[in-house]
C-alpha positions in Angstrom: 0.0 0.0 0.0 1.4 3.4 -0.9 2.2 5.8 2.0 -0.5 8.2 3.0 1.7 11.2 1.8 2.0 9.7 -1.7 -1.8 9.0 -1.8 -2.5 12.6 -0.9 -0.1 13.8 -3.6 -1.9 11.7 -6.2 -5.3 13.0 -5.1 -4.2 16.6 -5.3 -2.8 15.9 -8.8 -6.1 14.4 -9.9 -8.1 17.4 -8.5 -5.8 19.8 -10.3 -6.3 17.8 -13.6 -10.1 17.9 -13.2 -9.9 21.7 -12.4 -8.0 22.3 -15.7 -10.6 20.4 -17.7 -13.5 22.4 -16.1 -11.6 25.6 -16.8 -11.0 24.7 -20.5 -14.7 23.7 -20.9 -15.9 27.0 -19.3 -13.6 28.9 -21.6 -14.9 27.0 -24.6 -18.5 27.7 -23.6 -17.8 31.4 -23.0 -16.1 31.7 -26.4 -19.0 30.2 -28.3 -20.0 32.4 -31.2 -23.1 34.5 -30.6 -26.0 34.3 -33.0 -25.3 36.2 -36.2 -27.4 39.3 -36.7 -29.0 38.1 -39.9 -30.1 34.9 -38.2 -31.8 36.7 -35.4 -33.4 39.2 -37.8 -34.8 36.3 -39.9 -36.2 34.6 -36.8 -37.9 37.8 -35.6 -39.4 38.3 -39.0 -40.7 34.8 -38.9 -42.1 35.3 -35.4 -43.9 38.5 -36.6 -45.8 36.5 -39.3 -47.1 33.9 -36.7 -50.4 34.4 -34.9 -50.5 33.1 -31.4 -46.7 32.9 -31.1 -45.8 32.8 -27.4 -42.1 32.9 -28.1 -41.2 35.1 -25.1 -37.5 34.5 -25.3 -37.4 35.7 -28.9 -36.4 39.3 -28.2 -34.4 41.7 -30.3 -31.0 42.4 -28.8 -30.6 39.0 -27.2 -28.6 36.0 -28.4 -30.9 33.9 -30.6 -28.8 30.8 -29.9 -30.4 30.9 -26.4 -33.9 31.2 -27.7 -36.4 28.4 -27.1 -36.9 26.0 -30.0 -33.6 27.2 -31.6 -30.3 25.4 -31.7 -27.1 27.0 -33.2 -23.7 25.8 -34.4 -21.7 27.1 -31.4 -18.6 27.8 -33.5 -20.4 29.9 -36.2 -23.5 31.3 -34.5 -25.7 30.1 -37.3 -29.1 28.4 -36.7 -28.9 24.6 -37.4 -32.2 23.5 -35.8 -35.6 25.1 -35.6 -38.4 23.1 -33.9 -41.7 24.9 -33.8 -43.7 21.6 -33.9 -46.9 21.3 -31.9 -47.0 25.0 -30.9 -50.4 25.3 -32.8 -49.4 28.6 -34.4 -51.3 30.1 -37.3 -50.2 32.2 -40.2 -51.7 33.1 -43.6 -48.3 32.4 -45.2 -44.9 30.9 -44.6 -42.6 33.9 -44.3 -39.7 33.8 -46.8 -37.4 34.9 -44.0 -37.3 31.2 -43.0 -35.2 30.4 -46.1 -32.5 32.8 -44.9 -31.6 30.2 -42.3 -29.4 28.3 -44.8 -27.5 26.3 -42.3 -30.6 24.5 -41.0 -30.2 20.7 -40.6 -33.5 20.1 -38.7 -36.8 22.0 -39.4 -40.2 21.1 -37.9 -43.3 23.2 -38.4 -45.6 20.2 -37.6 -49.1 20.9 -36.2 -49.1 24.6 -37.1 -51.7 26.1 -39.4 -50.6 27.9 -42.6 -53.4 27.1 -45.1 -51.5 28.3 -48.2 -49.8 26.9 -51.2 -46.5 25.4 -50.2 -43.9 28.0 -51.5 -42.5 27.1 -54.9 -39.2 28.8 -54.2 -37.1 28.9 -51.0 -36.6 25.3 -49.9 -33.8 24.8 -52.4 -31.7 27.2 -50.3 -31.8 24.8 -47.3 -29.1 22.5 -48.8 -27.8 21.3 -45.4 -31.2 20.0 -44.1 -31.4 16.4 -42.9 -34.8 16.2 -41.3 -37.8 18.1 -42.6 -41.2 17.8 -40.9 -44.2 19.8 -42.4 -46.9 17.4 -41.2 -50.4 18.7 -40.2 -49.7 22.2 -41.5 -52.5 22.5 -43.9 -50.2 23.4 -46.8 -51.7 22.8 -50.2 -50.8 22.8 -53.9 -48.1 20.9 -55.8 -45.2 19.8 -53.7 -42.4 22.1 -54.9 -39.6 20.5 -56.9 -37.2 22.7 -54.9 -37.3 20.2 -52.1 -35.7 17.7 -54.4 -32.5 19.8 -54.3 -32.1 18.9 -50.6 -29.9 15.8 -51.3 -28.9 15.4 -47.7 -32.5 14.6 -46.6 -32.7 11.5 -44.4 -36.3 12.2 -43.2 -39.2 14.0 -44.9 -42.6 14.2 -43.4 -45.4 15.9 -45.4 -48.2 13.8 -44.0 -51.7 14.9 -43.2 -51.8 17.8 -45.6 -54.7 16.6 -47.7 -54.5 19.2 -50.4 -50.9 18.6 -51.3 -50.1 16.6 -54.4 -47.4 15.3 -56.8 -47.5 15.4 -60.5 -46.2 12.3 -62.2 -43.0 13.8 -63.6 -42.3 15.8 -60.5 -42.6 12.7 -58.2 -40.0 10.9 -60.3 -37.6 13.9 -60.3 -38.2 14.5 -56.6 -37.3 10.9 -55.7 -34.4 10.6 -58.1 -32.4 13.1 -55.9 -33.3 11.4 -52.6 -30.8 8.6 -52.6 -30.0 9.2 -48.9 -33.6 9.1 -47.7 -34.4 6.7 -44.9 -37.9 7.8 -43.9 -40.7 9.0 -46.2 -44.1 10.0 -44.8 -46.6 11.3 -47.4 -49.9 10.1 -45.8 -52.9 12.0 -47.2 -51.0 13.7 -50.0 -52.3 12.8 -53.4 -50.2 10.6 -55.7 -53.2 10.0 -57.9 -51.4 11.1 -61.1 -48.5 8.8 -60.5 -50.7 5.8 -61.3 -49.1 2.4 -60.7 -45.5 3.7 -61.2 -45.0 4.7 -57.6 -43.4 1.4 -56.5 -41.0 1.4 -59.5 -39.9 5.0 -58.8 -39.2 4.3 -55.2 -37.3 1.1 -56.0 -35.1 2.9 -58.5 -34.5 6.0 -56.3 -34.3 5.4 -52.6 -32.4 2.1 -52.0 -31.8 2.8 -48.3 -35.4 3.5 -47.4 -36.4 2.1 -44.0 -39.8 3.7 -43.4 -42.4 4.1 -46.1 -45.8 5.6 -45.1 -48.2 6.3 -48.0 -51.7 5.8 -46.4 -54.5 7.5 -48.2 -52.3 8.7 -51.1 -54.6 7.4 -53.9 -51.9 5.2 -55.2 -53.1 2.5 -57.5 -52.2 -0.7 -59.4 -50.2 -3.6 -58.1 -46.8 -3.5 -56.4 -44.0 -3.9 -59.0 -41.5 -6.8 -58.5 -38.7 -4.2 -58.5 -40.0 -3.0 -55.0 -38.2 -6.1 -53.6 -34.9 -4.2 -53.9 -35.9 -2.1 -50.9 -34.3 -4.6 -48.5 -34.0 -2.3 -45.5 -37.7 -1.6 -45.1 -38.8 -1.7 -41.4 -42.2 -0.1 -41.9 -44.6 -0.4 -44.9 -47.8 1.5 -44.5 -50.0 1.5 -47.6 -53.4 1.6 -45.9 -56.6 3.2 -47.3 -55.6 3.3 -50.9 -58.8 1.9 -52.4 -57.3 1.3 -55.9 -54.3 -0.6 -54.7 -54.8 -4.1 -56.2 -53.1 -7.3 -57.2 -51.5 -9.9 -55.0 -49.5 -9.3 -51.8 -45.9 -9.9 -53.0 -44.3 -13.1 -51.8 -41.0 -11.3 -51.4 -42.4 -9.3 -48.4 -41.4 -12.5 -46.4 -37.8 -11.8 -47.3 -37.7 -8.4 -45.7 -36.0 -9.5 -42.6 -36.1 -6.1 -40.8 -39.9 -5.6 -41.3 -41.7 -4.7 -38.1 -44.9 -3.1 -39.4 -46.9 -4.1 -42.5 -50.2 -2.2 -43.0 -52.1 -2.8 -46.2 -55.6 -2.3 -44.8 -58.4 -0.7 -46.7 -57.3 -1.8 -50.2 -58.4 -4.3 -52.8 -55.6 -6.9 -52.6 -56.7 -10.3 -53.8 -55.7 -13.9 -53.9 -53.9 -15.7 -51.0 -51.9 -13.9 -48.5 -48.3 -15.3 -48.3 -48.2 -17.4 -45.1 -44.4 -17.1 -44.9 -44.9 -13.4 -43.8 -46.2 -14.7 -40.5 -42.8 -16.2 -39.9 -40.9 -12.9 -40.0 -39.2 -12.7 -36.6 -39.2 -9.0 -36.2 -42.8 -8.4 -37.3 -44.8 -6.7 -34.6 -47.8 -5.3 -36.5 -49.8 -6.9 -39.3 -52.9 -5.1 -40.5 -54.7 -6.7 -43.4 -58.2 -5.4 -42.5 -60.6 -4.1 -45.2 -59.4 -6.3 -48.1 -62.6 -8.3 -48.9 -61.0 -10.2 -51.7 -57.9 -11.2 -49.7 -57.8 -14.8 -48.4 -55.8 -15.2 -45.2 -55.2 -18.7 -44.0 -53.7 -19.1 -40.6 -51.5 -22.2 -41.0 -48.5 -21.7 -38.7 -47.0 -19.3 -36.3 -43.4 -20.0 -35.3 -42.7 -20.8 -31.7 -40.6 -17.7 -31.3 -43.2 -15.1 -32.4 -43.3 -11.4 -31.4 -46.4 -10.3 -33.2 -48.3 -7.8 -31.1 -51.1 -6.6 -33.5 -53.0 -8.8 -36.0 -56.1 -7.3 -37.7 -58.0 -9.5 -40.1 -61.4 -7.8 -40.0 -62.9 -7.6 -43.4 -60.8 -10.4 -45.0 -61.6 -13.9 -45.9 -59.7 -15.6 -43.1 -59.6 -19.3 -42.3 -57.4 -21.6 -40.3 -56.2 -25.2 -40.2 -53.6 -25.2 -37.4 -55.3 -23.4 -34.6 -52.7 -24.9 -32.2 -50.3 -22.3 -33.6 -52.4 -19.6 -31.9 -50.7 -20.7 -28.7 -47.5 -19.3 -30.0 -48.9 -15.8 -30.1 -47.8 -15.1 -26.6 -47.0 -11.4 -27.3 -50.3 -10.6 -29.2 -51.9 -7.5 -27.7 -54.4 -6.6 -30.4 -56.5 -9.0 -32.4 -59.2 -8.2 -35.0 -61.4 -10.9 -36.6 -64.5 -11.6 -38.6 -66.5 -14.1 -36.5 -68.8 -15.4 -39.2 -68.6 -19.1 -39.5 -66.0 -19.7 -36.8 -66.2 -22.8 -34.7 -66.0 -23.2 -30.9 -62.3 -24.1 -30.9 -61.2 -20.6 -32.0 -62.8 -18.7 -29.1 -61.2 -21.1 -26.6 -57.8 -20.6 -28.1 -58.2 -16.8 -28.1 -59.2 -17.0 -24.5 -55.7 -18.4 -23.8 -53.9 -15.3 -25.2 -52.7 -13.9 -21.9 -51.2 -10.7 -23.4 -54.4 -9.8 -25.4 -55.8 -6.4 -24.2 -57.5 -5.1 -27.4 -60.2 -7.3 -29.2 -62.1 -6.2 -32.3 -64.9 -8.5 -33.5 -67.1 -8.0 -36.5 -70.1 -10.1 -37.5 -70.6 -9.8 -41.3 -74.2 -11.0 -41.2 -76.0 -9.7 -38.2 -78.8 -12.4 -38.4 -76.4 -15.1 -37.2 -76.7 -16.6 -33.8 -74.6 -14.8 -31.3 -74.8 -17.3 -28.4 -71.0 -18.0 -28.6 -70.0 -14.5 -27.8 -70.1 -15.0 -24.0 -66.6 -16.5 -24.2 -65.3 -12.9 -24.4 -66.0 -12.6 -20.6 -63.1 -15.0 -20.0 -60.7 -12.3 -21.3 -60.8 -10.4 -18.1 -57.5 -8.7 -19.0 -59.1 -6.8 -21.9 -58.8 -3.0 -21.8 -60.3 -2.3 -25.3 -63.3 -4.0 -26.9 -64.9 -3.3 -30.3 -68.1 -5.1 -31.4 -69.5 -4.4 -34.8 -72.6 -5.8 -36.5 -74.1 -7.8 -33.5 -77.8 -8.3 -32.8 -78.2 -8.4 -29.0 -82.0 -8.1 -29.1 -82.4 -11.8 -28.5 -79.7 -12.5 -26.0 -78.7 -9.8 -23.5 -74.9 -9.4 -23.3 -74.8 -9.4 -19.5 -71.3 -10.9 -19.7 -69.9 -7.5 -20.7 -70.1 -6.4 -17.0 -67.4 -9.0 -16.1 -64.8 -7.1 -18.2 -64.0 -4.8 -15.3 -60.6 -3.7 -16.7 -62.2 -2.2 -19.9 -61.0 1.3 -20.6 -62.7 1.7 -24.0 -65.8 0.2 -25.5 -67.0 0.7 -29.0 -70.2 -0.7 -30.4 -71.2 -0.1 -34.0 -74.2 -1.2 -36.0 -75.6 -3.3 -33.1 -79.2 -4.0 -32.0 -79.9 -3.8 -28.2 -82.6 -5.3 -26.1 -85.1 -3.7 -23.7 -83.6 -2.4 -21.4 -80.0 -1.6 -22.4 -77.9 -3.9 -20.2 -77.1 -2.0 -17.0 -74.0 -4.1 -16.6 -72.2 -1.6 -18.8 -72.6 0.8 -15.8 -70.4 -1.5 -13.8 -67.3 -0.8 -16.0 -66.0 1.8 -13.6 -62.6 2.0 -15.3 -64.1 2.9 -18.7 -62.6 6.1 -20.1 -64.1 6.0 -23.7 -67.6 4.8 -24.6 -68.9 5.1 -28.2 -72.1 3.9 -29.8 -72.5 4.3 -33.6 -75.5 3.4 -35.8 -77.0 1.3 -33.0 -80.7 0.5 -32.7 -81.8 1.1 -29.1 -85.6 0.9 -30.0 -86.1 4.5 -28.8 -85.1 3.8 -25.3 -84.0 6.7 -23.1 -80.3 7.2 -22.5 -79.7 5.2 -19.3 -79.1 7.0 -16.0 -76.3 4.5 -15.1 -74.1 6.6 -17.5 -73.4 8.6 -14.3 -71.7 5.6 -12.7 -68.8 5.8 -15.3 -67.0 8.5 -13.3 -63.7 7.9 -15.1 -65.2 8.5 -18.5 -63.3 11.1 -20.6 -65.1 10.7 -23.9 -68.8 9.8 -24.6 -69.8 9.6 -28.3 -73.2 8.6 -29.6 -73.8 8.9 -33.3 -76.9 8.0 -35.4 -78.6 5.9 -32.8 -82.3 5.5 -32.0 -82.6 6.9 -28.5 -85.3 9.1 -27.2 -85.8 11.5 -24.2 -83.3 13.9 -22.6 -79.7 13.7 -21.7 -79.8 12.2 -18.1 -79.0 14.6 -15.3 -76.6 12.0 -13.9 -74.2 13.1 -16.6 -73.2 15.8 -14.1 -71.3 13.1 -12.2 -68.8 12.6 -15.0 -66.3 15.1 -13.6 -63.5 13.7 -15.8 -65.5 14.1 -19.0 -63.6 16.0 -21.7 -65.7 15.3 -24.8 -69.4 14.8 -25.2 -70.7 14.1 -28.8 -74.3 13.1 -29.2 -75.6 13.7 -32.8 -78.5 12.5 -34.9 -79.8 10.3 -32.1 -83.3 11.8 -31.4 -82.3 13.2 -28.0 -84.7 15.9 -26.8 -85.5 17.9 -23.7 -83.4 20.5 -21.9 -79.6 20.5 -21.6 -78.8 19.5 -18.0 -77.6 22.5 -16.0 -74.8 20.4 -14.6 -73.4 19.7 -18.1 -71.8 23.2 -18.5 -70.4 22.9 -15.0 -68.3 19.9 -15.7 -64.8 21.0 -14.7 -62.7 19.6 -17.6 -65.2 19.5 -20.5 -63.5 20.6 -23.7 -65.8 19.6 -26.5 -69.6 19.6 -26.6 -71.3 18.6 -29.8 -74.9 17.6 -30.1 -77.2 18.0 -33.1 -80.5 16.6 -32.0 -83.9 18.1 -30.9 -82.8 19.8 -27.7 -85.1 22.6 -26.4 -84.9 25.2 -23.7 -82.3 27.9 -23.0 -78.6 27.7 -22.7 -77.1 27.7 -19.2 -74.4 30.1 -18.0 -70.9 28.6 -17.8 -69.5 29.0 -14.3 -65.9 30.6 -14.2 -65.7 31.0 -18.0 -62.2 32.5 -17.8 -60.9 29.2 -16.3 -63.0 26.9 -18.4 -61.1 24.5 -20.8 -64.1 24.5 -23.3 -62.7 25.1 -26.8 -65.5 23.6 -29.0 -69.2 24.1 -28.7 -71.4 22.8 -31.5 -75.1 22.9 -30.8 -76.4 23.6 -34.3 -79.6 22.1 -35.6 -81.5 22.0 -32.3 -84.5 24.0 -31.1 -82.8 26.1 -28.4 -84.4 29.4 -27.4 -83.6 32.5 -25.4 -80.3 34.5 -25.4 -76.7 33.4 -25.7 -75.2 33.6 -22.2 -72.6 36.4 -21.8 -70.2 33.7 -20.3 -69.9 32.2 -23.8 -68.1 35.3 -24.9 -65.7 35.1 -22.0 -64.4 31.6 -22.8 -60.7 32.3 -23.2 -60.0 28.9 -24.8 -63.0 28.9 -27.2 -61.9 27.9 -30.7 -65.1 26.8 -32.3 -68.7 28.0 -31.7 -71.6 26.9 -33.9 -75.2 27.7 -32.8 -76.6 27.7 -36.4 -80.3 26.8 -37.0 -81.8 27.1 -33.6 -84.4 29.6 -32.2 -82.1 31.8 -30.2 -83.0 35.4 -29.8 -80.5 38.0 -28.7 -78.6 41.1 -29.7 -74.8 40.5 -30.0 -72.2 43.2 -30.4 -69.3 42.4 -32.7 -67.0 43.7 -30.0 -67.9 40.8 -27.7 -66.9 38.4 -30.5 -63.6 40.1 -31.1 -62.7 39.5 -27.4 -62.5 35.8 -28.2 -58.8 35.7 -29.1 -58.6 32.0 -29.7 -61.7 31.7 -31.9 -61.3 30.3 -35.4 -64.9 29.4 -36.3 -68.2 31.2 -35.4 -71.6 30.4 -36.8 -74.6 32.3 -35.3 -76.7 32.1 -38.5 -80.4 31.2 -39.0 -81.6 32.2 -35.5 -83.5 35.3 -34.4 -80.3 37.1 -33.5 -79.3 40.7 -34.3 -75.6 41.4 -34.7 -74.6 45.1 -34.2 -71.3 46.9 -34.8 -70.7 49.8 -32.5 -68.4 52.7 -33.2 -64.9 51.7 -32.1 -65.4 48.0 -32.6 -62.0 47.7 -34.3 -59.6 44.9 -34.6 -55.8 45.1 -34.2 -53.9 43.5 -37.1 -52.9 39.9 -36.3 -54.8 39.9 -33.0 -57.5 37.4 -34.0 -57.5 33.9 -35.5 -61.0 33.8 -37.0 -61.1 31.9 -40.3 -64.8 31.1 -40.7 -67.5 33.7 -39.8 -71.1 32.8 -40.6 -73.7 35.5 -39.7 -76.5 34.5 -42.1 -79.9 36.0 -41.1 -78.5 38.2 -38.3 -80.3 41.4 -39.2 -77.2 43.2 -40.4 -77.9 46.5 -42.2 -74.4 47.5 -43.1 -71.2 45.8 -44.0 -69.2 45.4 -40.7 -66.2 47.8 -41.2 -64.1 45.9 -38.6 -63.9 42.9 -40.9 -61.3 44.9 -42.9 -58.8 44.0 -40.2 -59.7 40.4 -40.0 -56.7 39.2 -42.0 -57.2 35.5 -41.3 -60.7 35.1 -42.7 -61.3 32.4 -45.3 -65.0 31.7 -45.1 -67.5 34.5 -44.8 -71.3 34.2 -44.9 -73.4 37.4 -44.6 -76.4 36.1 -46.6 -80.0 36.8 -45.8 -79.4 40.2 -44.2 -80.4 43.8 -45.2 -77.0 45.2 -46.1 -77.2 48.0 -48.6 -74.8 49.9 -50.8 -71.5 48.8 -52.2 -69.5 45.7 -51.6 -66.2 47.2 -50.2 -63.1 46.8 -52.4 -60.9 45.7 -49.4 -63.0 42.5 -49.2 -61.3 41.2 -52.4 -57.9 41.6 -50.7 -58.7 38.9 -48.1 -57.6 35.3 -48.7 -61.2 34.2 -49.0 -62.0 30.6 -50.1 -65.8 31.0 -49.7 -68.0 34.2 -49.8 -71.7 34.3 -49.6 -73.4 37.7 -49.8 -76.7 36.5 -51.3 -80.1 37.8 -50.3 -79.0 41.4 -49.4 -79.5 44.8 -51.0 -76.1 45.4 -52.5 -76.1 47.7 -55.5 -72.5 48.0 -56.7 -69.0 46.7 -56.3 -66.3 49.2 -55.3 -64.0 47.4 -57.6 -65.4 46.2 -60.9 -65.5 44.3 -63.2 -62.2 42.5 -62.2 -61.8 41.3 -58.6 -58.8 39.5 -57.3 -59.7 36.3 -55.5 -56.8 34.0 -55.8 -58.1 31.3 -53.5 -61.8 31.4 -54.3 -63.8 28.2 -54.4 -67.3 29.5 -54.0 -68.8 33.0 -54.6 -72.5 33.7 -54.2 -73.8 37.3 -54.9 -77.3 36.2 -55.9 -80.5 38.0 -55.0 -79.1 41.5 -54.7 -79.5 44.6 -56.7 -76.1 44.7 -58.3 -75.8 46.6 -61.6 -73.3 47.0 -64.5 -71.0 44.5 -65.8 -70.7 40.9 -64.5 -67.7 40.7 -62.1 -64.7 38.8 -63.3 -62.8 36.9 -60.5 -59.1 36.5 -60.9 -58.5 33.0 -59.5 -55.6 30.7 -59.2 -55.0 29.0 -62.6 -55.8 25.4 -61.6 -58.5 26.1 -58.9 -62.0 24.7 -59.5 -64.8 27.1 -58.3 -68.5 28.0 -58.5 -70.2 31.4 -59.2 -73.8 32.4 -58.6 -74.6 36.0 -59.8 -78.3 35.2 -60.5 -81.3 37.5 -59.6 -79.5 40.8 -59.9 -79.6 43.7 -62.3 -76.3 43.0 -64.2 -76.6 44.3 -67.8 -73.5 43.2 -69.6 -70.7 40.6 -69.8 -67.1 41.6 -70.6 -65.9 39.9 -73.9 -63.0 38.1 -72.1 -65.2 36.8 -69.3 -64.8 33.1 -70.4 -61.0 33.5 -70.4 -60.9 34.0 -66.6 -63.5 31.4 -65.6 -62.2 28.3 -67.5 -62.0 26.2 -64.3 -65.6 27.1 -63.2 -67.7 24.0 -62.4 -70.9 26.1 -61.9 -71.9 29.5 -63.2 -75.4 31.0 -62.7 -76.2 34.3 -64.5 -80.0 33.8 -64.7 -82.6 36.4 -64.0 -80.5 39.5 -64.7 -80.9 42.2 -67.3 -78.3 41.0 -69.7 -78.6 42.0 -73.3 -76.6 41.8 -76.5 -74.3 39.0 -77.7 -73.0 36.2 -75.4 -69.2 36.6 -75.7 -67.4 33.8 -77.6 -65.0 33.4 -74.7 -67.7 31.5 -72.8 -67.1 28.6 -75.2 -63.7 28.0 -73.5 
């Protein structure tokens, strides 16, 4: 053992060495380059274009490398990562300042709302980018070829932008430059024009692809044999492409890394290759919704890690049920139960890991006596039953599934009374009935026993009577949706007092008045949809104090009230408002102005609201896309500033307008629907300047228009509907109409 003095010397040396390291690290940190001025300026310009941006750290004069959601290259002071995902920001456009951040490697704008054509130019400047996420942004239009210049891309996610599309040639050019791509998510974007060439293009262009997600992309045809070259695929999601046909390729069984295969909602045919069941890494297999696909369960290997198997809507059969015993990891199972024997339920009952069961009976007239075996699956947390007739045999067994957290019943018939055993499922968080026949029974009061319920949805069911007052016991309820189910009576007072209720949707036959909302400033309510009922009386003032309210629709009731626009403008989170077709009067007082970029309203429907003049404050509502002021008594000119808004739909019919401030050409780049019918408009027919490939409809009928410009047809080539009837047109119809 070393002497104590020597050990002390070694300890001091070690401490000195650590101290030097810490000093060097501190010095390195302190000498990190600050954010370059042009980077900060571009970020601030981007922030200024975003509505609802609570980016408190983004302040002029501070180092942008320390701002939230921003990462810099410490040596150069340039922004390399910008993650604004899931901030739920809004903007009428993507500010070009973003493209000044040319050192970006990671960019996420996911779950923000832009609702504009994806910029044609700009993306090509971001040549260093590796990960690009623009999912759920509501961008539309053709996917710009400039993104194809980003040859370093490893991940690209454009999913859930349902108005984005590829042209055939642009898709091929796009993919040709993406040789480094590992993950491609285009779910919901249209590849309709690509036809059946999509699989060949991918096989030729992205050899290292690991994740392919093309659900709902309108791809068609069969999968080309060349697709087998994509040997690194871990995820294949081709769900909900209704024109995807042919046989499921045998070579899928050779994709040894495959973990997820989803080909649901298509028209595959023939026999499903059984060797795919033997892929050792396969976790999820979804074949549901392929009615022409025959799936024969022959053998599951002893070592099997399959967790999800959904065969609902396929022609499945089996000859080696004993192999079910090998599905020890199976958590989710979906099956058609038509024609099954007694052996299958007994084997399913032995799947100890199963917690999600989905059963569909294709022919509801079959005997359902065998369904009681489900009660043996006491570990179930999720149960879906579709197409069952319970009118002859009450499913009392359902009360034994005490661990259920979600229960969905669709297209089922129920006995008298509805089985109260459902009220014993005290762990239930989600309950949904859809298209069920309840023989006009009342909604059961035992609903109030389900105190952990967060979501209750009833759609297109044959109930009767009121919403039970016991619903006030559901203190954890976040969403109540009851529509087209013959519910009547008053809304329980306790409903609006539920402390965490966020969504209330019910279109039925409700009567009576609306109740005040206690503590509206603290209420989490963000969506109220009570249209199509028979509600009366005023709108409680507390509705206009809901700080989180995003969506309010009270259309087609019998409400009577006088509403000042100023009270609406106080709802800073509101994006959709419909007060139309009631007995409401909307007034605009002097000083009811709007600060630019202070509101988020995109849809404003004030039909039949006794307006006598065009609301001047709308001039500053720069987010508006849908406006309905029909069936009022507005006189005079349609203001010129209206055409400067980014309107998609405009309905000014059934008013007393006489002129357009700007005529005959009006700029409406995004227009889909314009209705000026039943006014007193004079002069020449207005010509809308609309985006070159946008389809739209025009109704100018029942006015006093007297002439049509010779070049009218040139500007309306993409119109799908034009109504010029019942005007005072005379002279020759212009030849341009023929185009």
